[in-house]
PAZAPA-4460 file (N, C-alpha, C; in steps of 0.05 Angstrom, whole numbers, plus 32768, in hexadecimal, padded with zeros to 4 digits):
% residues 110
    n_x    n_y    n_z   ca_x   ca_y   ca_z    c_x    c_y    c_z   seq   type   mol
   8011   7FE9   8000   8000   8000   8000   8012   8019   8000     1      M     A
   800D   802B   7FEE   801E   8043   7FED   8017   8055   8004     2      S     A
   8029   8068   8009   8025   807A   8020   800B   808A   801D     3      L     A
   8005   8092   8004   7FED   80A2   8000   7FD3   8092   8005     4      M     A
   7FD5   8078   8008   7FBC   8069   800C   7FBC   805C   8028     5      H     A
   7FCD   8064   8039   7FCD   8059   8054   7FB6   8064   8064     6      K     A
   7FAA   8054   8075   7F93   805B   8085   7F9A   8058   80A2     7      L     A
   7F91   806B   80B3   7F96   806A   80CF   7F7C   806C   80DF     8      A     A
   7F7C   805E   80F5   7F66   8060   8109   7F72   8069   8123     9      F     A
   7F66   807E   812F   7F6F   8087   814A   7F57   8085   815C    10      V     A
   7F5B   8074   8171   7F45   8070   8184   7F4A   8058   8196    11      G     A
   7F34   804D   81A0   7F36   8037   81B3   7F41   801E   81A5    12      E     A
   7F52   8010   81B2   7F5E   7FF8   81A7   7F49   7FE3   819F    13      E     A
   7F34   7FE1   81AF   7F1F   7FCE   81AA   7F12   7FD3   818E    14      R     A
   7F0C   7FEC   8188   7F01   7FF3   816E   7F16   7FF2   8159    15      I     A
   7F2E   7FF9   8160   7F45   7FF8   814E   7F4A   7FDD   8142    16      G     A
   7F43   7FC8   8151   7F47   7FAC   8147   7F37   7FA8   812E    17      A     A
   7F1F   7FB2   812D   7F0F   7FB0   8115   7F1C   7FBF   80FE    18      L     A
   7F25   7FD7   8102   7F32   7FE7   80ED   7F4C   7FD9   80E4    19      F     A
   7F5A   7FCD   80F6   7F73   7FBF   80F0   7F6D   7FA9   80DC    20      R     A
   7F57   7F9B   80E0   7F50   7F85   80CE   7F4A   7F8F   80B1    21      S     A
   7F44   7FA8   80AE   7F40   7FB4   8093   7F59   7FC2   8088    22      F     A
   7F70   7FBF   8095   7F88   7FCA   808B   7F91   7FE5   8096    23      G     A
   7F82   7FEF   80AA   7F89   8008   80B6   7FA1   8004   80C9    24      F     A
   7FB2   8019   80CC   7FC5   801A   80E2   7FB5   8025   80F9    25      D     A
   7FB8   8019   8111   7FA9   8021   8128   7FBA   802E   813D    26      V     A
   7FB1   8045   8146   7FBF   8054   815B   7FAB   8055   8173    27      F     A
   7FB0   8045   8187   7F9E   8043   819E   7FA3   805B   81B1    28      A     A
   7F8D   8068   81B9   7F8F   807E   81CB   7F79   807A   81E0    29      V     A
   7F7B   8088   81F7   7F68   8085   820C   7F57   809E   8211    30      S     A
   7F5F   80B5   8206   7F4F   80CD   820A   7F53   80E0   81F3    31      D     A
   7F43   80F6   81F3   7F43   8108   81DD   7F5E   8118   81DB    32      S     A
   7F6B   811C   81F1   7F86   812A   81F0   7F9A   8119   81E1    33      N     A
   7F9B   80FF   81E8   7FAD   80EC   81DA   7FA6   80EB   81BD    34      E     A
   7F8C   80EA   81B7   7F83   80E8   819B   7F8B   8101   818B    35      A     A
   7F88   8118   8197   7F90   8131   818A   7FAE   8131   8183    36      A     A
   7FBE   8129   8196   7FDB   8128   8192   7FE2   8114   817C    37      K     A
   7FD5   80FC   817D   7FDB   80E7   8169   7FD2   80F0   814D    38      Q     A
   7FBA   80FB   814B   7FB0   8104   8131   7FC2   811A   8126    39      I     A
   7FCA   812D   8137   7FDC   8143   812D   7FF6   8137   8123    40      A     A
   8001   8123   8131   801A   8116   8129   8016   8108   810E    41      D     A
   8000   80FA   810B   7FFB   80EC   80F2   7FF8   8100   80DB    42      I     A
   7FE9   8115   80DF   7FE5   8129   80CA   8000   8136   80C2    43      V     A
   8010   813C   80D6   802A   8149   80D1   803D   8138   80C0    44      Q     A
   803C   811E   80C5   804E   810B   80B7   8045   8106   809A    45      K     A
   802C   810C   8094   8021   8109   8079   8026   80ED   806D    46      K     A
   8022   80D9   807E   8025   80BD   8075   800A   80AF   806F    47      E     A
   7FF5   80BC   8077   7FDA   80AF   8075   7FC8   80C0   8063    48      F     A
   7FB5   80B2   8056   7FA2   80BE   8045   7F88   80C5   8054    49      Y     A
   7F80   80B3   8066   7F69   80B8   8077   7F6F   80B0   8093    50      I     A
   7F66   80C0   80A6   7F68   80BB   80C3   7F4B   80B9   80CD    51      V     A
   7F44   80A3   80DA   7F2A   809F   80E5   7F2B   809F   8103    52      V     A
   7F18   80AC   8110   7F15   80AA   812D   7EF7   80AA   8133    53      T     A
   7EF1   80A7   814C   7ED5   80A7   8154   7ECF   80C1   8163    54      T     A
   7EB6   80C7   8166   7EAE   80E0   8173   7EB6   80E2   8190    55      E     A
   7EBD   80CB   819C   7EC7   80CB   81B8   7EE0   80DB   81BB    56      D     A
   7EEF   80DE   81A5   7F0A   80E9   81A7   7F0D   8104   8198    57      F     A
   7EF7   8112   8192   7EFA   812B   8183   7EF4   8144   8193    58      V     A
   7EF1   8142   81AD   7EED   815A   81BD   7F04   816E   81B8    59      D     A
   7EFC   8186   81B1   7F10   819B   81AC   7F1D   819A   8191    60      G     A
   7F15   8187   817F   7F22   8184   8165   7F10   818D   814E    61      L     A
   7EF9   8199   8153   7EE6   819F   813E   7EF3   81AF   8127    62      K     A
   7F00   81C5   812D   7F0B   81D6   8118   7F22   81C7   8109    63      E     A
   7F32   81B9   8118   7F48   81A9   810C   7F3D   8195   80F8    64      F     A
   7F28   8186   8101   7F1C   8172   80EF   7F0F   817F   80D7    65      V     A
   7F02   8195   80DA   7EF6   81A3   80C4   7F0B   81AB   80AF    66      E     A
   7F22   81B4   80B8   7F37   81BB   80A5   7F42   81A3   8096    67      E     A
   7F41   818C   80A3   7F4B   8174   8096   7F3A   816A   807F    68      R     A
   7F23   8175   807B   7F12   816F   8064   7F1C   817D   804B    69      H     A
   7F2F   818F   804E   7F39   81A0   8038   7F53   8196   802D    70      K     A
   7F61   8185   803C   7F7B   817A   8033   7F80   815F   803F    71      E     A
   7F93   8151   8034   7F9A   8136   803D   7FAE   8138   8054    72      L     A
   7FAD   8126   8067   7F99   8111   8069   7F7F   811B   8075    73      P     A
   7F69   810F   806C   7F4F   8115   8076   7F4B   8108   8091    74      I     A
   7F40   8117   80A4   7F39   810B   80BE   7F1B   8107   80BE    75      V     A
   7F13   80EE   80C1   7EF6   80E7   80C0   7EED   80DD   80DB    76      F     A
   7ED7   80E9   80E5   7ECD   80E2   80FF   7EB4   80D1   80FC    77      V     A
   7EB4   80BA   8109   7E9E   80A8   8109   7E8D   80AA   8122    78      L     A
   7E73   80A3   8120   7E63   80A2   8139   7E6F   808E   814C    79      P     A
   7E6D   8093   8165   7E78   8082   817A   7E67   806A   8180    80      S     A
   7E72   8052   8181   7E63   803B   818A   7E60   803A   81A8    81      P     A
   7E6E   804B   81B6   7E6E   804B   81D3   7E5A   805F   81DF    82      V     A
   7E5D   8078   81D6   7E4B   808D   81E1   7E44   80A0   81CA    83      E     A
   7E2B   809F   81C1   7E22   80AF   81AA   7E1F   80CC   81B2    84      Y     A
   7E2E   80DE   81A4   7E2C   80FA   81A9   7E21   8109   8192    85      K     A
   7E1E   80FC   817B   7E13   810A   8163   7E28   8117   8152    86      G     A
   7E41   8119   815D   7E56   8127   814E   7E5E   8117   8135    87      I     A
   7E61   80FD   8139   7E6A   80EC   8123   7E57   80EC   810C    88      G     A
   7E3D   80EA   8111   7E2A   80EA   80FB   7E29   8104   80ED    89      I     A
   7E2E   811A   80FB   7E30   8134   80EE   7E48   8136   80DB    90      E     A
   7E5E   8129   80E3   7E75   8129   80D1   7E70   8118   80B9    91      W     A
   7E62   8101   80BD   7E5B   80F0   80A6   7E48   8100   8093    92      V     A
   7E34   810D   809F   7E22   811E   808F   7E31   8133   807F    93      R     A
   7E42   8142   808D   7E52   8157   8080   7E63   814C   8069    94      Y     A
   7E71   8136   806E   7E83   812A   805A   7E74   8120   8042    95      S     A
   7E5D   8113   8046   7E4D   8108   8030   7E42   811F   8020    96      V     A
   7E38   8134   802D   7E2C   814B   801F   7E42   8159   800E    97      E     A
   7E5A   815C   8019   7E70   8168   800A   7E77   8157   7FF1    98      K     A
   7E76   813D   7FF5   7E7E   812B   7FDF   7E69   8129   7FC9    99      A     A
   7E4F   8128   7FD0   7E3B   8123   7FBB   7E28   813A   7FB7   100      I     A
   7E29   814E   7FC9   7E19   8167   7FC5   7DFE   8167   7FD1   101      G     A
   7DF5   8151   7FDE   7DDB   8151   7FEB   7DDE   8145   8007   102      I     A
   7DCB   814C   8018   7DCA   8141   8033   7DB9   8128   8033   103      D     A
   7DC5   8111   8032   7DB6   80F8   8031   7DA7   80F1   804B   104      I     A
   7DAE   8100   8060   7DA1   80FB   807A   7D89   810D   807E   105      F     A
   7D84   811F   806C   7D6E   8132   806E   7D53   8123   806B   106      S     A
   7D40   812C   807C   7D25   8120   807B   7D17   8126   8060   107      K     A
   7D20   813B   8052   7D14   8143   8038   7D1A   812F   8023   108      K     A
   7D30   811F   8026   7D38   810B   8012   7D29   80F1   8014   109      N     A
   7D17   80EE   8028   7D09   80D5   802C   7CF2   80D2   8018   110      E     A
***
């Protein structure tokens, strides 16, 4: 796999095991401070194409993550399987809308 196609997951080791099985490099962290440092390090090294984390670890990273949609590597936030905060689904909604031009989660599309 070339450097431009490397994938990273930053989060709980338990969830990381699933991502590892799909070829992601996993960086286990225990809190949002560790996650922020790890994500910043990954972004600075420019070795990964996509960095995935869960909403459990994005406290204080909203602006940083928004900027990552404009250049590589992209930081993608998933809904948390542990504690649903709604942040992850909003990032999915935002990303899909930017990619295809419509909000597929809108009630108007039903």
